[in-house]
TIGU-361672 format. One record per atom (N, C-alpha, C): x, y negated, z. Coordinates in steps of 0.001 Angstrom, whole numbers, padded with zeros to 6 digits, always signed. Example, Ala and Ser with C-alpha at 12.3 -4.5 7.8 and 13.67 -1.06 7.14 Angstrom:
# TIGU-361672
+013190+005690+007800;+012300+004500+007800;+013200+003300+007800;+012850+002250+007080;+013670+001060+007140;+012900-000030+007870;
//
This chain:
# TIGU-361672
-032215+008297-077499;-031254+008745-076633;-031657+009211-075276;-032761+008433-074694;-033213+008927-073478;-033953+010237-073640;-034586+010452-074775;-035271+011757-074994;-034256+012858-074988;-033005+012619-075663;-032032+013630-075710;-031511+014068-074360;-031350+012896-073400;-030852+013116-072022;-031954+013789-071243;-033179+013503-071436;-034301+014014-070602;-034549+015373-070990;-034307+015841-072225;-034593+017143-072606;-033865+018279-071789;-032528+018261-071572;-031917+019175-070722;-032483+019154-069294;-032818+017876-068744;-033296+017793-067468;-034738+018454-067395;-035462+018301-068312;-036764+018767-068389;-036643+020401-068409;-035672+020909-069215;-035514+022268-069249;-035110+022897-067826;-034244+022142-067265;-033765+022593-065925;-034949+022598-064932;-035808+021555-064970;-037027+021506-064160;-037850+022614-064346;-038205+022917-065684;-039055+024079-065956;-038514+025290-065519;-037156+025497-065630;-036504+026748-065116;-036591+026784-063581;-036373+025723-062954;-036510+025704-061501;-037828+026118-060973;-038821+025465-061739;-040274+025770-061323;-040626+027260-061632;-040134+027791-062718;-040294+029157-063099;-039633+030144-062113;-038503+029780-061609;-037891+030639-060575;-038685+030621-059379;-039205+029407-058963;-040045+029331-057665;-041345+030146-057822;-041919+030106-059111;-043161+030768-059389;-042824+032355-059335;-041716+032653-059919;-041323+034125-060000;-041168+034645-058604;-040446+033890-057642;-040230+034318-056314;-041586+034489-055559;-042504+033440-055874;-043853+033492-055210;-044600+034740-055655;-044560+035073-056843;-045237+036273-057514;-044692+037614-056852;-043255+037591-056827;-042690+038786-056265;-043071+038893-054776;-043099+037816-054050;-043455+037873-052577;-044839+038206-052426;-045789+037811-053306;-047121+038150-053126;-047410+039604-053524;-046479+040285-054222;-046586+041709-054510;-045344+042406-054182;-045080+042371-052917;-043718+042941-052288;-043587+044375-052623;-044589+045181-052209;-044380+046587-052387;-044301+047025-053879;-045019+046417-054714;-044990+046717-056119;-043642+046265-056754;-043128+045142-056290;-041884+044686-056779;-040665+045546-056349;-040756+046044-055147;-039708+046872-054564;-039690+048209-055340;-040862+048778-055528;-040974+050091-056257;-040602+049943-057672;-040776+048760-058264;-040411+048548-059713;-038956+048560-059940;-038230+048011-058831;-036799+047785-058991;-036042+049125-058369;-036694+050058-058023;-035957+051245-057419;-034895+051843-058367;-035269+051972-059633;-034258+052450-060545;-033022+051643-060668;-033159+050307-060665;-032021+049473-060720;-031276+049469-059472;-032070+049505-058282;-031228+049586-057021;-030445+050777-056911;-030965+051889-057234;-030259+053217-057120;-028998+053259-058106;-029205+052760-059308;-028142+052705-060231;-027029+051836-059835;-027329+050634-059433;-026353+049652-059082;-025568+050150-057744;-026346+050679-056765;-025819+051106-055538;-024779+052404-055828;-025285+053245-056576;-024363+054450-056891;-023110+054022-057632;-023297+053090-058659;-022135+052833-059429;-021088+051967-058718;-021546+050977-057948;-020730+050127-057127;-019985+050964-056075;-020584+051985-055564;-019983+052809-054655;-018923+053685-055254;-019208+054229-056426;-018249+054967-057197;-017031+054093-057560;-017271+052855-058020;-016199+052018-058463;-015389+051643-057213;-015977+051470-056066;-015304+051144-054878;-014350+052267-054520;-014852+053471-054502;-014031+054683-054244;-012850+054795-055202;-013122+054652-056501;-012061+054673-057558;-011009+053578-057261;-011491+052415-056919;-010576+051285-056702;-009663+051594-055462;-010289+052112-054409;-009464+052427-053228;-008490+053515-053500;-008915+054574-054220;-007988+055775-054567;-006955+055275-055512;-007365+054442-056423;-006294+053968-057430;-005200+053082-056629;-005694+052241-055707;-004727+051480-054907;-003822+052363-054160;-004388+053490-053444;-003596+054323-052706;-002646+055083-053566;-003035+055593-054653;-002160+056456-055558;-001014+055522-056092;-001360+054271-056616;-000314+053437-057214;+000654+052960-056050;+000133+052744-054801;+001057+052296-053786;+002127+053483-053421;+001541+054721-053569;+002423+055906-053297;+003360+056117-054432;+002970+055836-055725;+003874+056045-056841;+004915+054884-056682;+004446+053736-056178;+005399+052592-055980;+006462+052832-054926;+006038+053628-053917;+006961+054009-052856;+008008+055072-053438;+007520+055931-054320;+008549+056891-054849;+009395+056141-055771;+008877+055224-056420;+009685+054376-057500;+009082+054632-058821;+008413+053669-059366;+007741+053809-060722;+008773+053723-061850;+010035+053370-061420;+011103+053404-062495;+011921+054696-062439;+011530+055671-061690;+012290+056942-061671;+012127+057755-062765;+013285+058529-063118;+013243+059473-064193;+013870+060769-063683;+013201+061841-063957;+013770+063225-063507;+014115+064046-064698;+015404+064578-064628;+016002+065363-065715;+016280+066710-065104;+015807+067806-065792;+015959+069174-065173;+016013+070110-066337;+016700+071324-066096;+016798+072374-067053;+015562+073144-067155;+015211+073781-068319;+014004+074614-068335;+014224+075490-069535;+013376+076613-069530;+013479+077594-070672;+012647+077122-071772;+012975+077570-072967;+012202+077270-074137;+011174+078378-074428;+010147+078071-075289;+009149+079060-075673;+009891+080283-076335;+010973+080004-077151;+011676+080970-077798;+012259+082049-076806;+012900+081448-075698;+013512+082245-074714;+012434+083107-074003;+011309+082524-073687;+010323+083347-073024;+009702+084438-073938;+009658+084177-075161;+009144+085145-076076;+009999+086273-076320;+011287+085996-076441;+012331+086982-076722;+012791+087729-075343;+012610+087095-074252;+013031+087701-072965;+014544+087516-072866;+015196+086748-073696;+016673+086452-073586;+016839+085110-073019;+017382+085022-071827;+017573+083711-071168;+019045+083405-071127;+019542+082413-071986;+020890+082100-071704;+020982+081169-070540;+022211+080950-070045;+022409+080113-068794;+021984+078640-069094;+020888+078201-068674;+020410+076874-069029;+020756+075851-068018;+021389+076407-066960;+021753+075355-065876;+022758+074375-066420;+022725+073197-065866;+023576+072067-066290;+024998+072285-065791;+025953+071946-066736;+027340+072039-066391;+027581+070877-065374;+028536+071035-064514;+028845+069999-063529;+029171+068702-064119;+029947+068730-065215;+030422+067462-065836;+029587+067002-067021;+028325+067627-067132;+027436+067325-068323;+027141+065873-068315;+026942+065131-067280;+026391+063805-067313;+027498+062745-067037;+028726+063167-067093;+029856+062082-066972;+029807+060985-067890;+029292+061089-069085;+029212+059967-069983;+027909+059380-070222;+026947+059768-069232;+025538+059294-069471;+025371+057689-069270;+026042+057145-068201;+025951+055627-068104;+026235+054827-069311;+027222+055307-069971;+027598+054529-071244;+026605+054735-072385;+025953+055965-072334;+025058+056239-073539;+023617+055891-073229;+023335+055519-071934;+021826+055097-071591;+021973+053772-070839;+022090+052650-071633;+022235+051335-070997;+020944+050898-070263;+019897+051539-070536;+018636+051079-069845;+018575+051611-068463;+019496+052453-068122;+019538+053105-066669;+020167+052258-065756;+019615+051930-064590;+020259+051274-063518;+021206+052065-062715;+020841+053271-062438;+021655+054299-061674;+021128+055609-061772;+021947+056643-061513;+021425+057980-061403;+022393+058830-060572;+021910+059953-060098;+022735+060838-059206;+022310+062207-059460;+023275+063104-059382;+023140+064585-059426;+022540+065033-058012;+021521+065962-058043;+020951+066327-056847;+020801+067827-056922;+021420+068477-055768;+021279+069944-055650;+020908+070134-054188;+019975+071070-054001;+019568+071325-052635;+019529+072876-052327;+019886+073208-051163;+019875+074641-050654;+019580+074761-049164;+019073+075875-048745;+018848+076114-047287;+020097+076745-046828;+020676+076096-045790;+021876+076684-045219;+021763+076752-043678;+022395+077626-043056;+022505+077623-041561;+023570+076638-041178;+023107+075649-040341;+024029+074594-039829;+024082+074734-038377;+025316+074679-037882;+025624+074692-036467;+026093+073348-036105;+025581+072898-034828;+026066+071646-034379;+025591+071579-032919;+026555+071169-032038;+026247+070865-030615;+025550+072142-029991;+025915+073315-030359;+025378+074504-029727;+024055+074906-030339;+023544+074206-031431;+022230+074544-031959;+022538+075134-033384;+021957+076255-033779;+022226+076911-035136;+020865+077163-035634;+020618+076664-036908;+019317+076788-037527;+019462+076481-038951;+018507+076936-039717;+018564+076772-041277;+017864+075449-041554;+018537+074543-042273;+018028+073296-042648;+018265+073036-044149;+017655+071969-044643;+017880+071585-046027;+019172+070795-046139;+020112+071346-047022;+021352+070682-047235;+021325+070143-048676;+021544+068857-048925;+021532+068271-050201;+022875+067867-050620;+023214+068062-051798;+024433+067571-052461;+023983+066305-053301;+024453+065206-052905;+024082+063896-053601;+025320+063136-053943;+025178+062041-054592;+026204+061162-054964;+025872+059768-054481;+026836+058866-054454;+026691+057538-053773;+025543+056707-054410;+025192+056939-055637;+024144+056286-056252;+022744+056672-055601;+022705+057725-054806;+021530+058159-054110;+020805+057065-053389;+021585+056250-052740;+020937+055069-051970;+020261+054137-052769;+020750+053766-053975;+020175+052825-054802;+018870+053341-055472;+019025+054619-055884;+017851+055206-056578;+016662+055521-055494;+017046+056021-054378;+016046+056421-053406;+015571+055242-052555;+016405+054077-052620;+016059+052949-051785;+016048+053321-050290;+017050+054065-049921;+017292+054436-048451;+018610+054062-048124;+018786+053145-047186;+020101+052719-046770;+020493+053479-045630;+021837+053078-045161;+022417+053739-043975;+022151+052912-042790;+021490+053434-041706;+021122+052608-040559;+022392+052518-039632;+023185+053715-039519;+024369+053715-038646;+025442+054248-039434;+026654+053797-039338;+027775+054334-039969;+027991+053744-041373;+028309+054550-042394;+028590+054146-043727;+028133+055217-044728;+027960+054861-046050;+027667+055884-047027;+028919+056642-047489;+028743+057559-048403;+029890+058259-048968;+030644+057236-049900;+031957+057374-049968;+032716+056675-050907;+032743+057487-052236;+033171+056809-053317;+033299+057488-054538;+034386+058509-054488;+035500+058304-053726;+036522+059215-053550;+036183+060451-052915;+035362+060235-051741;+034862+061335-051035;+033988+062268-051911;+033063+061713-052680;+032191+062409-053558;+033095+063121-054669;+034093+062461-055287;+034729+062983-056398;+035616+064186-055921;+036107+064031-054749;+037055+065137-054282;+036253+066143-053371;+035001+065960-053205;+034245+066925-052408;+034729+067019-050936;+034997+065956-050334;+035414+066003-048954;+034338+066347-047967;+034743+066943-046894;+033702+067459-045909;+033162+066383-044973;+032341+065468-045577;+031672+064444-044752;+030169+064592-045011;+029335+064072-044063;+027911+064390-044093;+027123+063099-043637;+025935+062968-044195;+024905+061979-043583;+023734+062812-043135;+023159+062288-042141;+021945+063043-041671;+020884+062017-041323;+019661+062477-041246;+018490+061662-040870;+018113+061748-039393;+017212+061050-038951;+016880+061003-037531;+016279+062352-037091;+015589+063082-038018;+015128+064342-037612;+016234+065380-037278;+017244+065273-038095;+018366+066224-038021;+019133+065858-036642;+019191+064596-036356;+019770+064058-035226;+019220+064565-033985;+017725+064602-033997;+017050+065112-032882;+017136+066639-032783;+017095+067314-033998;+017071+068774-034082;+018416+069311-033424;+019524+068598-033666;+020736+069190-033226;+021185+068577-031884;+020301+067788-031289;+020528+067117-029941;+021785+066321-029857;+021935+065591-031039;+023165+064674-031128;+022928+063387-030300;+024037+062753-029910;+023852+061529-029218;+023256+060380-030030;+022867+059340-029364;+022305+058158-030053;+023205+057727-031139;+024465+057619-030916;+025454+057294-032023;+026227+058539-032323;+025733+059369-033440;+026405+060585-033784;+027547+060418-034669;+028053+059219-034995;+029101+059004-035839;+030402+059697-035225;+031149+060543-035921;+032284+061233-035516;+031992+062647-035078;+030658+062992-034796;+030330+064374-034518;+030613+065241-035735;+030540+066543-035538;+030803+067408-036687;+029554+068538-036706;+029363+068823-038014;+028412+069927-038367;+029210+071031-039066;+028780+072319-038800;+029408+073474-039352;+028503+073983-040434;+028924+073978-041743;+028142+074560-042822;+028986+075640-043471;+028519+076939-043484;+029288+078031-044061;+030729+078003-043627;+030861+077929-042284;+032245+078024-041584;+033070+076786-041900;+032598+075742-042551;+033294+074623-042843;+032774+073356-042039;+033583+072764-041364;+033270+071596-040546;+033076+070280-041334;+031927+069613-041101;+031730+068341-041905;+031590+067246-040805;+032178+066139-041123;+032255+065017-040241;+031004+064154-040522;+030325+063758-039510;+029086+062919-039660;+029537+061464-039717;+029289+060887-040926;+029675+059410-041079;+028526+058423-041157;+027296+058937-041122;+026219+057949-041135;+024814+058556-040903;+023882+057764-040597;+022472+058176-040327;+021754+057372-041388;+020974+058046-042308;+020151+057383-043180;+018646+057053-042765;+018055+056046-043509;+016717+055694-043196;+015827+056753-043399;+014581+056768-042733;+013629+057990-043000;+012972+057744-044356;+012567+058779-044883;+011740+058726-046215;+010450+058022-046004;+010047+057369-047077;+008718+056731-047086;+007586+057737-046926;+006664+057418-046020;+005585+058285-045806;+004479+058226-046921;+004331+059407-047474;+003377+059622-048619;+002253+060504-048407;+001025+059868-048002;-000106+060648-047570;-000603+061595-048736;-000651+061183-049926;-001170+061992-051032;-000170+062965-051523;+001054+062882-051119;+002101+063825-051560;+002600+064749-050430;+001721+065019-049391;+002121+065934-048426;+003026+065342-047347;+002742+064133-046924;+003503+063465-045733;+004556+062560-046333;+005825+062831-045943;+006923+061977-046465;+007599+062727-047736;+008462+062032-048358;+009066+062648-049600;+009755+063895-049151;+010241+063911-047926;+010876+065153-047393;+010134+065577-046226;+008846+065231-046060;+008122+065603-044887;+008718+065204-043585;+008713+065991-042606;+009432+065789-041377;+010552+066630-041220;+011130+067113-042270;+012250+067916-042290;+013507+067278-041847;+014534+068070-041292;+015792+067552-040971;+016537+067565-042309;+017318+066508-042593;+018110+066348-043777;+019581+066249-043431;+020371+067047-044233;+021765+066947-044045;+022273+066703-045477;+022948+065517-045817;+023420+065101-047080;+025061+065299-047092;+025447+066050-048135;+026896+066141-048252;+027312+065662-049735;+028529+065434-050020;+028850+065040-051309;+028490+066084-052414;+028094+065777-053546;+027523+066690-054597;+028689+067727-054850;+029880+067297-055041;+030932+068265-055421;+031367+069138-054308;+031031+068694-053053;+031350+069568-051852;+030411+070763-051921;+029150+070489-052199;+028102+071480-052220;+028441+072337-053391;+028922+071864-054620;+029217+072649-055663;+030353+073628-055379;+031345+073248-054620;+032443+073986-054229;+031928+075057-053174;+031046+074776-052393;+030451+075826-051368;+029699+076837-052129;+028900+076515-053102;+028186+077457-053856;+029079+078303-054829;+030123+077698-055428;+031114+078487-056277;+030425+079120-057401;+029669+078459-058169;+028907+078984-059273;+029790+079031-060615;+031071+079078-060510;+031917+079107-061737;+031631+077878-062613;+031620+076619-061956;+031488+075467-062879;+029993+075171-063143;+029101+075989-062846;+027653+075712-062998;+026923+075969-061714;+025843+075163-061467;+024936+075335-060348;+023631+074749-060784;+022599+075195-060091;+021309+074664-060420;+021061+073275-059612;+021044+072260-060541;+020873+070878-060020;+019978+070127-061016;+019566+069004-060637;+018875+068182-061564;+019283+066764-061334;+018787+065869-062212;+019133+064445-062149;+018016+063648-061807;+018191+062642-060923;+017233+061610-060521;+017796+060295-060859;+017199+059616-061806;+017663+058351-062252;+016613+057138-062032;+017211+056034-062137;+016302+054795-062066;+016467+054041-063157;+015431+053607-063961;+015612+052665-065115;+015724+051280-064556;+016121+050418-065346;+016196+049030-064891;+014945+048418-064345;+013817+048842-065055;+012546+048395-064505;+011450+049464-065131;+010234+049567-064444;+009335+050518-065033;+008938+050248-066463;+009092+049009-066971;+008798+048793-068389;+009652+049483-069384;+010953+049617-069142;+011858+050301-069871;+012135+051750-069626;+011310+052290-068774;+011501+053679-068356;+011318+054610-069649;+010317+054472-070495;+010303+055316-071755;+011492+055203-072581;+012048+054012-072728;+013234+053859-073568;+014526+054597-072886;+014506+054324-071559;+015635+054940-070828;+015603+056576-070977;+014386+057070-070904;+014070+058560-071035;+014446+059097-072408;+014191+058106-073411;+014565+058624-074803;+016155+058587-074955;+016799+057622-074342;+018296+057578-074327;+018816+058831-073750;+018383+059263-072558;+018789+060392-071969;+018550+061656-072749;+017384+061711-073374;+017040+062890-074232;+018113+062920-075456;+018325+061821-076044;+019317+061799-077260;+020664+062252-076742;+021065+061748-075567;+022374+062149-075049;+022470+063579-074799;+021462+064227-074214;+021549+065558-073829;+021486+066541-075046;+020670+066112-076047;+020484+066822-077241;+021975+067028-077943;+022698+065843-077911;+024048+065846-078461;+024995+066700-077668;+025024+066495-076392;+026035+067290-075500;+025725+068784-075519;+024379+069209-075642;+024047+070630-075534;+023967+071215-076972;+024275+070447-078036;+024244+071034-079298;+022981+071400-079813;+021769+070755-079613;+020466+071038-079984;+020108+070378-081325;+019836+071128-082347;+019538+070471-083627;+018139+069783-083510;+017869+068937-084511;+016696+068088-084561;+015457+068981-084537;+015469+070239-085133;+014262+071048-085250;+014284+072062-084153;+015124+072097-083217;+015121+073000-082018;+014462+072439-080860;+013857+073290-080007;+013304+072905-078811;+014278+072602-077736;+014025+071580-076894;+014924+071173-075947;+014910+072195-074706;+016122+072502-074116;+016109+073391-072985;+016344+072620-071701;+015672+071475-071788;+015671+070580-070587;+014471+069734-070593;+014030+069147-069445;+012908+068304-069442;+013356+066933-068880;+012634+065836-069429;+012853+064525-068937;+011533+063969-068752;+011099+063626-067510;+009812+062977-067145;+010058+061835-066290;+009246+060821-066395;+009336+059573-065640;+008067+059211-065077;+008069+058634-063904;+006992+058241-063064;+006015+057334-063747;+006532+056382-064508;+005749+055375-065138;+004775+056029-066081;+005085+057219-066697;+004162+057893-067595;+002973+058434-066842;+003281+058921-065667;+002077+059433-064807;+001268+058262-064348;+001827+057159-064041;+001056+055976-063620;+000135+055562-064728;+000634+055452-065956;-000166+055170-067162;-001378+056197-067329;-001068+057470-067207;-002115+058528-067341;-003031+058307-066226;-002657+057952-065000;-003577+057810-064012;-004519+056669-064223;-003933+055541-064725;-004730+054376-065018;-005789+054683-066058;-005366+055479-067137;-006197+055729-068227;-007435+056707-067639;-007070+057539-066732;-008054+058359-066080;-009099+057556-065260;-008576+056582-064548;-009369+055699-063765;-010294+054849-064620;-009883+054483-065756;-010591+053632-066717;-011675+054534-067293;-011355+055796-067649;-012343+056683-068167;-013502+057013-067103;-013058+057141-065883;-014069+057477-064783;-014925+056262-064606;-014358+055012-064753;-015167+053851-064542;-016101+053641-065684;-015790+054037-066868;-016602+054072-068100;-017792+055027-067891;-017434+056260-067314;-018490+057210-067083;-019557+056616-066088;-018939+055970-064956;-019802+055332-064007;-020662+054183-064710;-020200+053489-065631;-020893+052492-066450;-021975+053086-067138;-021668+054315-067803;-022747+055038-068483;-023805+055426-067546;-023582+055879-066343;-024585+056313-065404;-025523+055004-065100;-024806+053884-064723;-025654+052651-064440;-026435+052262-065659;-025931+052442-066894;-026686+052127-068030;-027966+052968-068167;-027844+054214-067836;-029100+055071-067874;-030036+054636-066758;-029591+054372-065576;-030457+053946-064543;-031139+052588-064770;-030317+051700-065405;-030980+050473-065826;-032040+050565-066889;-031729+051508-067850;-032683+051727-068875;-034058+052243-068301;-033875+053217-067279;-035080+053566-066674;-035870+052590-065897;-034936+051750-065179;-035485+050553-064334;-036092+049567-065242;-035423+049328-066488;-035921+048378-067366;-037348+048630-067939;-037509+049954-068204;-038935+050394-068619;-039916+050084-067578;-039498+050246-066284;-040448+049914-065214;-040751+048418-065170;-039635+047618-065324;-039794+046161-065345;-040789+045765-066439;-040615+046288-067685;-041456+045906-068769;-042966+046318-068436;-043107+047482-067916;-044439+047940-067533;-045134+047026-066552;-044374+046690-065513;-044966+045777-064486;-045253+044415-065012;-044383+043906-065909;-044593+042633-066503;-045799+042598-067448;-045993+043614-068098;-047260+043681-069001;-048461+043695-068127;-048369+044339-067019;-049518+044413-065945;-049678+042940-065517;-048603+042302-065149;-048652+040975-064636;-049307+040016-065706;-048938+040142-066883;-049519+039301-068011;-051017+039582-068086;-051392+040847-068046;-052834+041167-068034;-053668+040527-066890;-053001+040700-065702;-053743+040128-064487;-053741+038558-064574;-052887+037868-065146;-052737+036515-065095;-053160+035855-066418;-053989+036598-067184;-054425+036013-068508;-055113+034674-068412;-056068+034577-067523;-056875+033424-067348;-055906+032249-066885;-054916+032548-066056;-054015+031494-065637;-053215+030924-066842;-052734+031892-067668;-051987+031548-068884;-052894+030592-069811;-054149+031080-069948;-055077+030352-070735;-055262+028881-070207;-055399+028744-068889;-055612+027494-068303;-054405+026592-068373;-053194+027086-068300;-051883+026309-068472;-051761+025881-069906;-052111+026778-070875;-051953+026296-072209;-052982+025323-072602;-054132+025422-072017;-055296+024472-072271;-054953+023043-071824;-054133+022971-070745;-053848+021624-070247;-052434+021108-070750;-051906+021816-071765;-050782+021400-072492;-049494+022071-072278;-049413+023125-071651;-048181+023956-071558;-047845+024560-072987;-046536+024461-073344;-046199+025013-074621;-045948+026474-074522;-045936+027151-075617;-045641+028626-075659;-044267+028899-075139;-043289+028083-075503;-041961+028288-075006;-041816+028212-073416;-042704+027304-072844;-042688+027156-071404;-043312+028464-070693;-044270+029001-071278;-044914+030247-070841;-044013+031412-071028;-043249+031453-072052;-042338+032518-072522;-041232+032467-071356;-040670+031264-071114;-039535+031109-070212;-039985+031455-068863;-041189+031186-068396;-041680+031510-067121;-041680+033014-066888;-042213+033739-067807;-042366+035313-067607;-041015+035879-067774;-040131+035307-068695;-038825+035899-068839;-037984+035711-067595;-038079+034526-067006;-037338+034275-065767;-037862+035067-064667;-039113+035339-064583;-039627+036281-063538;-039165+037678-063688;-038966+038163-064917;-038363+039526-065106;-036896+039484-064670;-036214+038452-065032;-034734+038302-064702;-034545+038230-063199;-035438+037531-062598;-035326+037344-061030;-035689+038654-060526;-036639+039404-060933;-036852+040760-060375;-035673+041668-060493;-035032+041658-061687;-033945+042592-061838;-032763+042100-061053;-032536+040842-060909;-031443+040385-060015;-031730+040720-058600;-032888+040709-058197;-033179+041103-056816;-032882+042538-056578;-033248+043357-057652;-032898+044779-057576;-031359+045005-057513;-030647+044149-058311;-029148+044188-058297;-028529+043795-057067;-029130+042758-056346;-028630+042290-055116;-028807+043395-053966;-030019+044075-054000;-030262+045085-053026;-029285+046405-053306;-029120+046573-054705;-028192+047687-055055;-026733+047429-054620;-026297+046251-054782;-024883+045850-054221;-024841+046123-052759;-025888+045594-052030;-025934+045866-050609;-025928+047274-050182;-026614+048016-051015;-026704+049526-050737;-025342+050122-051027;-024680+049645-052130;-023300+050106-052527;-022323+049864-051445;-022398+048655-050864;-021508+048290-049744;-021724+049219-048518;-022874+049594-048173;-023216+050475-047064;-022615+051843-047450;-022793+052291-048637;-022143+053581-049167;-020613+053457-049014;-019957+052326-049437;-018578+052187-049383;-018058+052315-047913;-018855+051673-046988;-018403+051767-045619;-018501+053212-045128;-019438+053997-045628;-019524+055397-045217;-018405+056204-045829;-017992+055868-047078;-016887+056564-047740;-015645+056278-047037;-015427+055144-046448;-014157+054803-045762;-013971+055744-044516;-015001+056174-043972;-014976+057098-042820;-014607+058548-043099;-014580+058885-044320;-014309+060283-044683;-012685+060428-044374;-012338+061437-043537;-010977+061618-043182;-010175+062307-044358;-008882+061870-044456;-008027+062445-045368;-008525+062464-046927;-009295+061617-047248;-009870+061475-048605;-009094+060492-049402;-008210+059740-048873;-007374+058719-049602;-008189+057492-050025;-009395+057330-049486;-010123+056116-049913;-010598+055291-048696;-009748+055415-047736;-010034+054581-046579;-009961+053031-046799;-009296+052641-048009;-009222+051335-048380;-010203+050903-049454;-011257+051752-049696;-012195+051609-050703;-012847+050265-050512;-013115+049538-051631;-013831+048274-051613;-014395+047997-052918;-015442+047144-052924;-016113+046784-054151;-015370+045616-054686;-014696+045633-055865;-014042+044557-056431;-015000+043407-056956;-014608+042261-056970;-015424+041096-057406;-015996+041293-058888;-015145+041900-059699;-015625+042057-061156;-016750+043079-061140;-016796+044063-060214;-017884+045026-060177;-019182+044370-059739;-019087+043388-058886;-020300+042667-058372;-020879+041863-059575;-019909+041195-060142;-020358+040387-061390;-020971+041260-062347;-020281+042369-062600;-020872+043240-063616;-022276+043843-063357;-022461+044118-062054;-023807+044561-061563;-024903+043530-061855;-024535+042307-061510;-025565+041198-061678;-025705+040924-063151;-024603+041038-063950;-024725+040756-065430;-025521+041830-066149;-025339+043146-065771;-026192+044142-066231;-027678+044025-065875;-027885+043619-064600;-029217+043371-064155;-029937+042279-064828;-029221+041136-065027;-029889+040007-065701;-030069+040406-067182;-029157+041141-067830;-029411+041636-069235;-030635+042415-069344;-030743+043329-068308;-031925+044227-068293;-033241+043429-068214;-033154+042319-067428;-034394+041432-067221;-034762+040867-068557;-033711+040358-069232;-033934+039709-070491;-034520+040543-071655;-033716+041684-071719;-034148+042605-072814;-035624+043204-072626;-035753+043667-071419;-037090+044396-071025;-038215+043392-070673;-037822+042137-070478;-038896+041193-070028;-039321+040375-071323;-038530+040491-072442;-038788+039633-073580;-040172+039992-074153;-040391+041227-074367;-041694+041633-074958;-042927+041098-074223;-043066+041305-072858;-044153+040803-072134;-044251+039259-072178;-043049+038687-072126;-042989+037106-072271;-043520+036644-073506;-043098+037350-074646;-043671+036898-076013;-045144+037140-076065;-045623+038266-075478;-047023+038510-075570;-047836+037426-074757;-047230+037023-073627;-047891+035933-072900;-047928+034612-073592;-046789+034282-074294;-046668+032999-074899;-047633+032900-076183;-048064+034090-076725;-048778+034067-077915;-050279+034242-077672;-050735+034234-076405;-052094+034360-076003;-052864+033104-076532;-054048+033256-077178;-054920+032228-077532;-055582+031655-076234;-055431+030244-075965;-056036+029795-074718;-057393+029988-074571;-058296+029954-075653;-059686+030086-075580;-060004+031552-075190;-059345+032507-075858;-059588+033916-075562;-059128+034176-074205;-058039+033630-073814;-057539+033856-072405;-058414+033371-071365;-058974+032226-071546;-060012+031633-070613;-061229+032408-070497;-061724+033178-071585;-062900+033981-071428;-062588+035308-070895;-061270+035623-070599;-060903+036923-070094;-061370+037198-068629;-061925+038364-068399;-062489+038681-067119;-061525+039534-066382;
//
């Protein structure tokens, strides 16, 4: 029983002594050890810096997608290949009442609104300029996650009857020199006066998508049917749908429900191409995640090549070390050292050497990461080395030490002590 208990302790003692001997050997040959680990240092530093940049960029992009809304779905008209080939374009614009039954046919949708936008000359408070005028519906607030800061939103009656009321943002408020409380003021759009009933929150700032969702533009929002009447397109106008699924996980199912509904309403047979598009943000998030994984795998391939080159150097220097210390090995075996003890000593020395290279490489990667954070407008100002990347770097380094240190260690353990003691 005592032998069984002492065996693991003896193994730990041998491992500890081997580590101390390895550190002593590395310290006594500092320059040679550093040059030997150059390949590992460069590989680990480069890959950890790349992973840090990818992690920072991924965090930035995903946060911006989150700000847009990862549960959002966009539905828009488009021409088919057949139309483009024949040059015959039928009117593919959506009818005004096309989506009246969508809520019942797509239960996975939380909300949706019809969205039309046009540039119009707007007059207010003695200022006349062209601004973006959007026709939206009450669900706009829920889908875009933008509440009313002052006043109130459109009512369903105002939207359904196209009444002349308007919401503005702070940029429009400043552009038209409106008072701090603009509720009750009027705007003139195409000779028709619109009563300002509210001021909406600003759009989320999105650095990777050109500033804000609407940049720094002035926004004037009016009921969708009011804009439809102003444009007077004979029951049709160019608009699209922005919807929100119940959550990002059901966005593909909600998109399929919308597609099925539109194919039925527009009379598209199962073998005909759709003259509309349905895209959802969650799909682009998945595609970006797949791209990030692929780039990380490529970076892993690069570090694999670097570690292969570094491993060959480790094997070479360990063979030189075995040759230089042949008499020492013979002496140790002559006084009772077992072959496994000698093998463990040289194997641990190779692993320690590789881990040292990995440590220096991670430190170099951190310096590169700090440099990357200073690049302006690169979207990687939040770059950082994740914990798993550090663990992976040391894991790869240790594996390299085991794989490429095994042959020299086996060679040392198999030396005949008599022959080794006679070695000059």
